C-alpha positions, 0 to 999 in steps of 0.5 A: 497332544495324543500325536507327540512322541516326545509325550508318548515316550514320557509316558513309558509309550513305545516309539517306531522312532526315537523322539529328539531334542537337544539341550541347548538348542536355541543357541550360540551355534546357530547363525540365526541366533547370532543375528538377535543376539548382537542386538544385546550387550547383555544376555539377561537383557535378551531374556527379559524380552518374551517375544525374543525369547519365543523367537529364539525358542522357535528357531532350532524347531524350523530348522531341524523339525524336532519333536520337543521345545524348550522355553528360552531362558536361563537358570539363574532367573530366581537369584536374579529376583532375589536380588543377588545382582545378575549379569551376563557380558559377551564371553564372560558368563553369569556374574553376581554383584551381590553373592551370598558371602556369609550367613548374614547375607541369607537372613537379608534375602528378599522374600521371592516374589513369582511377580519379578519373573512375570517375562519368563511366564509371558515368554512361555505364552508367546512360544506357546502361541508360535509352536505347532500344536503337536510341539511340547514346550519344556518349561525348567529350572536349576536344582536348588543346589546349582542356584546355591553352587551359583550365588555363593561362587558369584558366577561360574567356576572351574573348582567352586572353592569358595562354595565348597568352604561356604558348605563345610564352615556353614551347613546348617545356613547352606540348607536353610538357603537350599530350603528357600531356593526349592520353595521358589523353585517350586512357585516358578515351576507351577505358574511356568505350567500354568502359563503352558508349558508341558513337561518340566526339566530339572538341571543339577548342573553342578553335581559333580562337586559333591561327593556321594555323601554330600550329593544326598545331603546338599543337592537330591534332598532338595530337589526331592523336596522340590518334586514332591512339592510338584506332585502334591499340587494338583495343578503340577500332579500330572505335569512329567518332570525329567531330572538331569544330575551332571556326572553325579558321584553316585550310579545313576541308579541309586539317585532316581526316585518315583517323582520323576518321570525320566532322567536324562543322562550325561554324556559319560554315563553307560547308557546300557547298563542303565536302562537295562536296570530302568527298563519299566520304571522311568524314561530315559533321555540321552546321551550322545556326547556333544563333542561327536558332532565335531567329527566326521559325518561318518563318526556323527552317524555311527555314534548316533546309530549306537546309542539308538541301536542299544535303546530301540526296545526300550519303551520311554526313550528320548534321543538327546545330547549329553550335555548342552550344545557347544558354540563351536558345532556346525548346524549341519553336523547337528542334521547328520545327527538327527537323520541318522536318528530317523532313517 
């Protein structure tokens, strides 16, 4: 895939025009997605249909001619495989019927079995069959900390107070759970690579719940454990790894580590400062505020160009949003952003 601008950027090679893709690029803002989504009452049921997942992954590629595709799935497939009773209902987000409420629940967990997630690997194969040969496919998982936070909280939350209380009362048991999740994430990502993904992204979506010290103990330690396992395994050793930390209470320059290839920046991060400190060391992905896409075409153009101008001399820059695209975005505004990047 020598002609992939996206893979060139991950290898810190210069591109005259930066590659672009965006998080949650297949999703609720697209009318063609909504048409398919109406056929499923539970989002997870849709994720378990490999042909449907491949079709959804292709929608933004066909509409916008993006430089990378991402597997259509969800970060909570691993807790689902651990029998935590996951379901998604329209307008409610994820809900667990068997959350981790005590240390005993961790002891009683069924062993992680990769075969329970066969539908994900089939979706990888189906998507690769449809993708143009020069468009790489990104596989992914949630970070061990993010998966633990959802599993303990029993779903999404504004404050994650139940998770924070568990962390204070049972720190050792929580670390045991994080180790189980790290090993599960490794098996899961390795199988995605065997099925055909070209690169991997780890989403630490709840990094912002943790103080600087807690981030090290409960999140980064286990993300590093996961990436070290990937780099030691011959199947995954050469696969580029992108890390997304959502609003961490630590400077991005202080949390990166050698096993990752690229750091994906949250929209609040200062891409100018970070790029000056990481040039020649890591690729950088980011980081337009998704809310900019609700503004005028002129404003979208200006903000997009500002990031491109800051990063124009940076070998290894990938344009992306600084968080997932939201359902209230007009696809025509996305096209304005893409035109601004490419012209």
